[in-house]
py3Dmol code that shows the C-alpha trace and the ligand (Angstrom):
import py3Dmol

protein = """\
ATOM      1  CA  MET A   1      79.095 101.248  88.720  1.00  0.00           C
ATOM      2  CA  LEU A   2      80.643 104.603  89.571  1.00  0.00           C
ATOM      3  CA  ASN A   3      82.649 105.949  86.629  1.00  0.00           C
ATOM      4  CA  LEU A   4      84.167 109.343  87.327  1.00  0.00           C
ATOM      5  CA  VAL A   5      86.103 111.660  85.081  1.00  0.00           C
ATOM      6  CA  LEU A   6      88.372 113.753  87.292  1.00  0.00           C
ATOM      7  CA  PHE A   7      89.035 116.857  85.246  1.00  0.00           C
ATOM      8  CA  GLY A   8      91.159 119.961  85.567  1.00  0.00           C
ATOM      9  CA  PRO A   9      94.357 121.603  84.362  1.00  0.00           C
ATOM     10  CA  PRO A  10      97.810 120.210  85.210  1.00  0.00           C
ATOM     11  CA  GLY A  11      98.488 120.900  88.887  1.00  0.00           C
ATOM     12  CA  ALA A  12      94.801 121.081  89.894  1.00  0.00           C
ATOM     13  CA  GLY A  13      95.189 118.168  92.341  1.00  0.00           C
ATOM     14  CA  LYS A  14      93.666 115.332  90.284  1.00  0.00           C
ATOM     15  CA  GLY A  15      96.280 112.755  91.380  1.00  0.00           C
ATOM     16  CA  THR A  16      95.914 113.582  95.092  1.00  0.00           C
ATOM     17  CA  GLN A  17      92.111 113.479  95.027  1.00  0.00           C
ATOM     18  CA  SER A  18      92.117 110.300  92.907  1.00  0.00           C
ATOM     19  CA  GLU A  19      94.035 108.435  95.596  1.00  0.00           C
ATOM     20  CA  LYS A  20      91.458 109.373  98.222  1.00  0.00           C
ATOM     21  CA  LEU A  21      88.491 108.551  95.978  1.00  0.00           C
ATOM     22  CA  ILE A  22      89.915 105.155  95.058  1.00  0.00           C
ATOM     23  CA  SER A  23      90.247 104.096  98.661  1.00  0.00           C
ATOM     24  CA  LYS A  24      86.794 105.408  99.648  1.00  0.00           C
ATOM     25  CA  TYR A  25      84.871 103.932  96.698  1.00  0.00           C
ATOM     26  CA  GLN A  26      87.172 100.991  95.713  1.00  0.00           C
ATOM     27  CA  LEU A  27      87.587 102.221  92.181  1.00  0.00           C
ATOM     28  CA  VAL A  28      90.261 101.399  89.612  1.00  0.00           C
ATOM     29  CA  HIS A  29      92.489 104.408  88.898  1.00  0.00           C
ATOM     30  CA  LEU A  30      93.202 104.957  85.212  1.00  0.00           C
ATOM     31  CA  SER A  31      95.699 107.793  84.740  1.00  0.00           C
ATOM     32  CA  THR A  32      96.932 108.020  81.153  1.00  0.00           C
ATOM     33  CA  GLY A  33      99.913 110.111  82.348  1.00  0.00           C
ATOM     34  CA  ASP A  34     100.928 107.324  84.783  1.00  0.00           C
ATOM     35  CA  ILE A  35     100.429 104.616  82.130  1.00  0.00           C
ATOM     36  CA  LEU A  36     102.597 106.590  79.680  1.00  0.00           C
ATOM     37  CA  ARG A  37     105.321 107.169  82.301  1.00  0.00           C
ATOM     38  CA  ASN A  38     105.254 103.434  83.003  1.00  0.00           C
ATOM     39  CA  GLU A  39     105.759 102.726  79.280  1.00  0.00           C
ATOM     40  CA  ILE A  40     108.718 105.144  79.329  1.00  0.00           C
ATOM     41  CA  SER A  41     110.359 103.471  82.317  1.00  0.00           C
ATOM     42  CA  ASN A  42     109.899 100.056  80.673  1.00  0.00           C
ATOM     43  CA  GLY A  43     111.591 101.427  77.546  1.00  0.00           C
ATOM     44  CA  THR A  44     108.782 100.327  75.188  1.00  0.00           C
ATOM     45  CA  ALA A  45     108.517 101.686  71.634  1.00  0.00           C
ATOM     46  CA  LEU A  46     105.263 103.427  72.589  1.00  0.00           C
ATOM     47  CA  GLY A  47     106.989 104.989  75.612  1.00  0.00           C
ATOM     48  CA  LEU A  48     109.909 106.278  73.570  1.00  0.00           C
ATOM     49  CA  GLU A  49     107.583 107.927  71.020  1.00  0.00           C
ATOM     50  CA  ALA A  50     105.341 109.403  73.712  1.00  0.00           C
ATOM     51  CA  LYS A  51     108.306 110.786  75.683  1.00  0.00           C
ATOM     52  CA  LYS A  52     109.301 113.071  72.807  1.00  0.00           C
ATOM     53  CA  LEU A  53     105.902 114.793  73.009  1.00  0.00           C
ATOM     54  CA  MET A  54     105.510 114.663  76.790  1.00  0.00           C
ATOM     55  CA  ASP A  55     108.886 116.336  77.311  1.00  0.00           C
ATOM     56  CA  GLN A  56     107.624 119.258  75.222  1.00  0.00           C
ATOM     57  CA  GLY A  57     104.290 119.461  77.059  1.00  0.00           C
ATOM     58  CA  ILE A  58     102.348 118.372  73.958  1.00  0.00           C
ATOM     59  CA  LEU A  59      99.479 115.855  74.031  1.00  0.00           C
ATOM     60  CA  VAL A  60     100.186 112.391  72.584  1.00  0.00           C
ATOM     61  CA  PRO A  61      97.888 111.254  69.723  1.00  0.00           C
ATOM     62  CA  ASP A  62      94.298 110.329  70.598  1.00  0.00           C
ATOM     63  CA  GLU A  63      94.555 106.796  69.177  1.00  0.00           C
ATOM     64  CA  VAL A  64      97.495 105.990  71.498  1.00  0.00           C
ATOM     65  CA  VAL A  65      95.695 106.902  74.725  1.00  0.00           C
ATOM     66  CA  ILE A  66      92.328 105.502  73.574  1.00  0.00           C
ATOM     67  CA  GLY A  67      94.037 102.151  72.876  1.00  0.00           C
ATOM     68  CA  MET A  68      95.628 102.170  76.336  1.00  0.00           C
ATOM     69  CA  ILE A  69      92.294 102.884  78.050  1.00  0.00           C
ATOM     70  CA  SER A  70      90.549 100.195  76.015  1.00  0.00           C
ATOM     71  CA  ASN A  71      93.141  97.624  77.173  1.00  0.00           C
ATOM     72  CA  LYS A  72      92.771  98.691  80.811  1.00  0.00           C
ATOM     73  CA  LEU A  73      88.955  98.461  80.687  1.00  0.00           C
ATOM     74  CA  ASP A  74      89.271  94.927  79.286  1.00  0.00           C
ATOM     75  CA  ALA A  75      91.811  93.993  81.957  1.00  0.00           C
ATOM     76  CA  ASN A  76      89.518  95.151  84.812  1.00  0.00           C
ATOM     77  CA  LYS A  77      86.198  93.563  83.907  1.00  0.00           C
ATOM     78  CA  ASP A  78      85.165  93.046  87.543  1.00  0.00           C
ATOM     79  CA  ALA A  79      85.860  96.617  88.720  1.00  0.00           C
ATOM     80  CA  ASN A  80      83.338  98.527  90.886  1.00  0.00           C
ATOM     81  CA  GLY A  81      84.017 101.503  88.675  1.00  0.00           C
ATOM     82  CA  PHE A  82      86.823 103.683  87.365  1.00  0.00           C
ATOM     83  CA  ILE A  83      88.401 107.057  87.954  1.00  0.00           C
ATOM     84  CA  PHE A  84      89.624 108.520  84.706  1.00  0.00           C
ATOM     85  CA  ASP A  85      92.430 110.927  85.609  1.00  0.00           C
ATOM     86  CA  GLY A  86      93.993 113.009  82.823  1.00  0.00           C
ATOM     87  CA  PHE A  87      91.666 111.350  80.300  1.00  0.00           C
ATOM     88  CA  PRO A  88      89.700 112.290  78.202  1.00  0.00           C
ATOM     89  CA  ARG A  89      91.778 115.311  77.193  1.00  0.00           C
ATOM     90  CA  THR A  90      90.138 115.983  73.815  1.00  0.00           C
ATOM     91  CA  VAL A  91      86.552 115.778  72.611  1.00  0.00           C
ATOM     92  CA  ALA A  92      87.559 112.851  70.341  1.00  0.00           C
ATOM     93  CA  GLN A  93      88.813 110.978  73.426  1.00  0.00           C
ATOM     94  CA  ALA A  94      85.539 111.722  75.269  1.00  0.00           C
ATOM     95  CA  GLU A  95      83.517 110.356  72.344  1.00  0.00           C
ATOM     96  CA  ALA A  96      85.699 107.239  72.168  1.00  0.00           C
ATOM     97  CA  LEU A  97      85.327 106.685  75.924  1.00  0.00           C
ATOM     98  CA  ASP A  98      81.528 106.864  75.643  1.00  0.00           C
ATOM     99  CA  SER A  99      81.596 104.249  72.860  1.00  0.00           C
ATOM    100  CA  LEU A 100      83.950 101.952  74.790  1.00  0.00           C
ATOM    101  CA  LEU A 101      81.767 102.118  77.908  1.00  0.00           C
ATOM    102  CA  GLU A 102      78.563 101.717  75.907  1.00  0.00           C
ATOM    103  CA  SER A 103      79.938  98.528  74.373  1.00  0.00           C
ATOM    104  CA  LYS A 104      80.250  97.252  77.957  1.00  0.00           C
ATOM    105  CA  SER A 105      76.720  98.469  78.861  1.00  0.00           C
ATOM    106  CA  SER A 106      78.223 101.140  81.085  1.00  0.00           C
ATOM    107  CA  SER A 107      78.583 104.935  81.040  1.00  0.00           C
ATOM    108  CA  ILE A 108      80.233 107.923  82.732  1.00  0.00           C
ATOM    109  CA  THR A 109      78.448 108.865  85.955  1.00  0.00           C
ATOM    110  CA  LYS A 110      79.940 112.356  86.386  1.00  0.00           C
ATOM    111  CA  MET A 111      82.744 114.674  85.440  1.00  0.00           C
ATOM    112  CA  VAL A 112      84.200 116.423  88.488  1.00  0.00           C
ATOM    113  CA  ALA A 113      86.224 119.483  87.449  1.00  0.00           C
ATOM    114  CA  LEU A 114      88.785 120.933  89.872  1.00  0.00           C
ATOM    115  CA  GLU A 115      89.066 124.666  89.240  1.00  0.00           C
ATOM    116  CA  VAL A 116      92.351 126.438  90.029  1.00  0.00           C
ATOM    117  CA  GLU A 117      93.594 129.663  88.482  1.00  0.00           C
ATOM    118  CA  HIS A 118      96.576 129.910  86.140  1.00  0.00           C
ATOM    119  CA  ASP A 119      99.213 131.521  88.435  1.00  0.00           C
ATOM    120  CA  GLU A 120      98.490 129.096  91.272  1.00  0.00           C
ATOM    121  CA  LEU A 121      98.892 126.151  88.861  1.00  0.00           C
ATOM    122  CA  LYS A 122     102.320 127.351  87.739  1.00  0.00           C
ATOM    123  CA  LYS A 123     103.445 127.748  91.366  1.00  0.00           C
ATOM    124  CA  ARG A 124     102.226 124.253  92.293  1.00  0.00           C
ATOM    125  CA  LEU A 125     103.826 122.576  89.262  1.00  0.00           C
ATOM    126  CA  LEU A 126     107.207 124.219  89.817  1.00  0.00           C
ATOM    127  CA  LEU A 127     107.092 123.137  93.459  1.00  0.00           C
ATOM    128  CA  ARG A 128     106.123 119.565  92.450  1.00  0.00           C
ATOM    129  CA  GLY A 129     108.959 119.564  89.891  1.00  0.00           C
ATOM    130  CA  LYS A 130     111.507 119.981  92.679  1.00  0.00           C
ATOM    131  CA  ASP A 131     110.902 116.469  93.981  1.00  0.00           C
ATOM    132  CA  SER A 132     108.668 114.621  91.486  1.00  0.00           C
ATOM    133  CA  GLY A 133     111.542 113.971  89.074  1.00  0.00           C
ATOM    134  CA  ARG A 134     109.124 114.763  86.220  1.00  0.00           C
ATOM    135  CA  PRO A 135     111.003 116.687  83.520  1.00  0.00           C
ATOM    136  CA  ASP A 136     107.761 118.333  82.343  1.00  0.00           C
ATOM    137  CA  ASP A 137     107.236 119.869  85.821  1.00  0.00           C
ATOM    138  CA  ALA A 138     110.677 121.425  86.133  1.00  0.00           C
ATOM    139  CA  ASN A 139     110.686 123.954  83.293  1.00  0.00           C
ATOM    140  CA  PRO A 140     108.392 127.059  83.306  1.00  0.00           C
ATOM    141  CA  GLU A 141     108.135 127.085  79.484  1.00  0.00           C
ATOM    142  CA  ILE A 142     106.982 123.458  79.358  1.00  0.00           C
ATOM    143  CA  ILE A 143     104.495 124.137  82.164  1.00  0.00           C
ATOM    144  CA  GLU A 144     103.100 127.077  80.182  1.00  0.00           C
ATOM    145  CA  LYS A 145     102.838 124.854  77.081  1.00  0.00           C
ATOM    146  CA  ARG A 146     100.910 122.200  79.047  1.00  0.00           C
ATOM    147  CA  ILE A 147      98.496 124.836  80.350  1.00  0.00           C
ATOM    148  CA  GLN A 148      98.025 126.163  76.778  1.00  0.00           C
ATOM    149  CA  GLU A 149      97.359 122.608  75.503  1.00  0.00           C
ATOM    150  CA  TYR A 150      94.782 122.302  78.264  1.00  0.00           C
ATOM    151  CA  LEU A 151      93.066 125.584  77.357  1.00  0.00           C
ATOM    152  CA  THR A 152      92.902 124.896  73.612  1.00  0.00           C
ATOM    153  CA  LYS A 153      92.337 121.120  73.391  1.00  0.00           C
ATOM    154  CA  THR A 154      91.096 119.942  76.789  1.00  0.00           C
ATOM    155  CA  ALA A 155      88.858 122.708  78.172  1.00  0.00           C
ATOM    156  CA  PRO A 156      86.193 121.980  75.452  1.00  0.00           C
ATOM    157  CA  VAL A 157      85.755 118.504  76.978  1.00  0.00           C
ATOM    158  CA  ALA A 158      83.868 120.203  79.856  1.00  0.00           C
ATOM    159  CA  GLU A 159      81.225 121.372  77.360  1.00  0.00           C
ATOM    160  CA  TYR A 160      80.847 117.788  76.161  1.00  0.00           C
ATOM    161  CA  TYR A 161      79.851 116.617  79.663  1.00  0.00           C
ATOM    162  CA  LYS A 162      77.779 119.769  80.365  1.00  0.00           C
ATOM    163  CA  ALA A 163      75.673 118.845  77.321  1.00  0.00           C
ATOM    164  CA  GLN A 164      75.023 115.464  79.003  1.00  0.00           C
ATOM    165  CA  SER A 165      74.249 117.198  82.372  1.00  0.00           C
ATOM    166  CA  LYS A 166      77.159 115.334  83.990  1.00  0.00           C
ATOM    167  CA  PHE A 167      79.447 118.287  84.775  1.00  0.00           C
ATOM    168  CA  GLU A 168      80.218 119.372  88.374  1.00  0.00           C
ATOM    169  CA  ALA A 169      82.681 122.189  89.138  1.00  0.00           C
ATOM    170  CA  ILE A 170      84.612 122.075  92.422  1.00  0.00           C
ATOM    171  CA  ASN A 171      86.797 124.833  93.886  1.00  0.00           C
ATOM    172  CA  GLY A 172      90.307 123.343  93.755  1.00  0.00           C
ATOM    173  CA  ILE A 173      91.724 125.814  96.294  1.00  0.00           C
ATOM    174  CA  GLY A 174      91.609 124.735  99.941  1.00  0.00           C
ATOM    175  CA  SER A 175      92.851 121.862 102.077  1.00  0.00           C
ATOM    176  CA  ILE A 176      92.985 118.362 100.593  1.00  0.00           C
ATOM    177  CA  GLU A 177      90.199 117.297 102.992  1.00  0.00           C
ATOM    178  CA  GLU A 178      87.931 120.260 102.173  1.00  0.00           C
ATOM    179  CA  ILE A 179      88.228 119.581  98.451  1.00  0.00           C
ATOM    180  CA  PHE A 180      87.678 115.849  98.995  1.00  0.00           C
ATOM    181  CA  ASP A 181      84.498 116.556 101.016  1.00  0.00           C
ATOM    182  CA  SER A 182      83.175 118.814  98.234  1.00  0.00           C
ATOM    183  CA  ILE A 183      83.776 116.056  95.682  1.00  0.00           C
ATOM    184  CA  CYS A 184      82.076 113.402  97.835  1.00  0.00           C
ATOM    185  CA  ASN A 185      79.085 115.717  98.386  1.00  0.00           C
ATOM    186  CA  THR A 186      78.538 116.076  94.641  1.00  0.00           C
ATOM    187  CA  LEU A 187      78.596 112.285  94.313  1.00  0.00           C
ATOM    188  CA  ILE A 188      75.700 111.767  96.686  1.00  0.00           C
ATOM    189  CA  SER A 189      73.599 114.622  95.253  1.00  0.00           C
TER     190      SER A 189
END
"""
ligand_1 = """\
23
AMP
P 99.709 114.083 83.178
O 100.467 113.148 84.065
O 98.252 113.770 83.128
O 99.993 115.533 83.506
O 100.254 113.835 81.688
C 101.601 114.069 81.334
C 101.713 114.128 79.823
O 101.305 112.877 79.251
C 100.847 115.178 79.133
O 101.460 116.461 79.100
C 100.694 114.584 77.741
O 101.866 114.769 76.959
C 100.590 113.086 78.031
N 99.187 112.660 78.250
C 98.650 112.174 79.408
N 97.356 111.871 79.244
C 97.040 112.195 77.957
C 95.847 112.134 77.189
N 94.683 111.710 77.717
N 95.917 112.549 75.894
C 97.058 112.972 75.343
N 98.223 113.079 76.020
C 98.221 112.684 77.323
"""
view = py3Dmol.view(width=600, height=400)
view.addModel(protein, "pdb")
view.setStyle({"model": 0}, {"cartoon": {"style": "trace"}})
view.addModel(ligand_1, "xyz")
view.setStyle({"model": 1}, {"stick": {}})
view.zoomTo()
view.show()
């Protein structure tokens, strides 16, 4: 099983690279952001609560996203593997993911971290906001808040995987194909 954590700040290109990895390796894509947006468009109670935080660029509580991932793992028992995109975003989420996978006799293969500097991220997110329809992409203050959430709560997750020797950094600047090739090369090494 190939279980990848695709890591990086908002706007690093995780969604774009996930799509390419899924089709090359036949993996199941688990994006907590997409699952939450789906809950919002279905008007569920969970979606309505999460929206209040997402619209401010704040992370939703760990137990909410851990529960969602647990359900998705159970619903995809025959998968070749998973790409975790936008999850885990806190050390508590990373620990919970390890326990969930361990209970299924599985584990994370690698964390691939896309590295892009701060100013470039802001530019990309504002550009994406013009046609993505995502309210959290359209406002520079919310974008800044999301980057700050990343730096304070999410960046430490890299240390968690470094301690397990599973961390691989990839330069997130370049063409989509160049970045994809770099990711694939780390997977065969
Ligand atoms: P994303 O699509 O990954 O940029 O996520 C959009 C928003 O959903 C984030 O700003 C958070 O409010 C929320 N979110 C997505 N994934 C998580 C997660 N793993 N933990 C907490 N909040 C999350």
